[in-house]
C-alpha angles and dihedrals in degrees: 000000000000121000117264090215134021091225113123125220113277116271106168121097096008094131094069090044093056092043092053093049091048090049089050090053092050092050093048094047092043090074092063094071099023095097098043097093088050097056094087093049101039097078088058094041094052098028094238140115128281088241091061094047091050086070087074087073097037096050091051090052092050095046091048093050093048097046100043099075091036092053091048093054092045089050091055090049105040105019130285096241091056093051092046089054090048091050091061092059096071089039091058094042092046092050092051091047091052091048093056098035117129097181139033097258098065088043091056091046091049092050090051090053090050089054090059088075092069094104094065098089100047090043091049091051091050091047090057090065090055097053111024129080115244094251092063099035104087096051091045093051091049092050096047091044091052089056087081091066095038094055093044093049096045094045094068101056093037092052092044092052093048093048092047099046108025146010115315091221089071087071092066097038088053091048091052092049095048091045091053090050090050092050090053092048092051090048091053102038110028112082111263101208107047097145120242107260097215137032128202142093123306113253100235094169091050091048092049093047094049092045092052092048092048093048090052093046099044094040090055093045096046097042100033092099092053098040097037124261092242096045118121091241095055094041090048092050092050091048091049090049092054093048094045093047090051092050091044092052091051091050094048091053091054102035116103093215102030122189089227121019099227091186088064094044093055093058105117098245094046095042095050092045089053091049090050088050092056091050094047091047086056092048094047095052096043089064091048091054098046109037097054090053093051090048094050103039112106118263089239089079089068094237105044115101099213098228122160122241091259094048090048091051092050091050092050096044098075090069090069092047089050089054090055095046096050095045093090090050090051090050091052091049090050091050092052103035105013132259090275090068091046091052092050091049091048093051093048093048090048090052091050090054089061091051090051090048093051093052099036102041093116095078134049090226091054092054091044089054092048091048092052090049088052090051090052092050094047091046090059094043099044092050092050100048098065089046091054092047093051090046090060104043135062118259090253091061102046096102097049093038094052091044091050089050090051089049092054090049089053090050088053090055091050092051088048091054091052097045097043090043091056092047093050093043092053095049106054141140135189120268105180106307094338135083113232131178116269124240088252089053091055092046091049090053091049093050090049089054090049092051093048092050090051090050087052088055090052091049090049090051088060093055108111113249124226127204092229129027126235086234090064104031110013121191087238124359121184121190122182121180139181107163135124094251091052130054104307132231096010140068125246119200123189120188122187127184114194127169116239114213120194119224 
């Protein structure tokens, strides 16, 4: 097909655009670990039980899972920039509500509102394909994707320092302020008139069905350890999740405007990438569960390293920085050998980090080294997965496809929490008056993480390779602009039609 217009994709001013979207991803992901240093103190602060305060983590997980596919579909329909801006509104309101909360209920509500910002990163990645030229796209995707790890890693030491040296409410006031700043920057810098890629009606029934299934599944997985895995409530929730997912899948296959196009997701490349995402989500979170405990357990146990919360956070933070630093290398590797190769390398490096952890867990420097290696591996992997997804779906589906991939990765982390939690709970010893995991329990968890990452590498190896990537030569790329830094007061549409030949 010949181009309708000779106008090329916009190239000027793309550096600030990518930086703002990466900053938005860091701010959104920061909220995931922001409350962790507070969990020990919140029962005393609000005069409640640890079980009640644990809902501040659970409700964020549930809200994130529910909103992610919905935000992706809305972004495809009404414009990704508009939905990203809208996602910051509950983040700001939730942060303010947490800052002024005087009891556990408004804190839980505020944390739920913060979780509604989870769609920002996958939407930002999809938006990049709409506005950037192919030559800059891979590096930009890798950088914005790495913001997930950067925000999560930085949140822990920052929150620990604030809690240790000042008022905990400052955490949430600062989050609200930075989120407002980010909203303004997106409003000013991200192109305002990138045309919606897909029209149609919103699939309310599909959104409700998937939300109900996810709430049942993740509630059972996250609370199974507290409620009992064999309890009627947990078994009933898991059974309801299976039934609801089956009904939802049937509906999505027959709906004219489905929330998630399952026919696209079962394409081999997309399906295998999604499976690898679940496995890598598992591997990423297993490390986050195990290493902080080893670092903080008292030295009297014989294997604990006796670090404070702040010291632990500082030792964990370099993993996020490593993700950011290796993202350009991952983009170059994807450009030369394809994102499939980058994903395989990332999974193997992640697996090696678990092996290093298992054999060097007796020193803080050993765990720091292992954590940095994990950050490098995840930096490669997380930059490759969105590229593979966008290779395999039409332009009109990039928002919902990336959001669905992010959702599956989050499900992988939830499953990881359940599995590793069971392993550590079954292999315990007494430390004073408390039960703590044994050294063999920690090593078992680390070897499980290693095995899952290696399985992810095998799954990635099975992804079909293409000679050219959809990020370089898409089967049909449509770019519409109306922004001060681009040709003003008119629309420019460029359509390319390039044949993709498999090796």
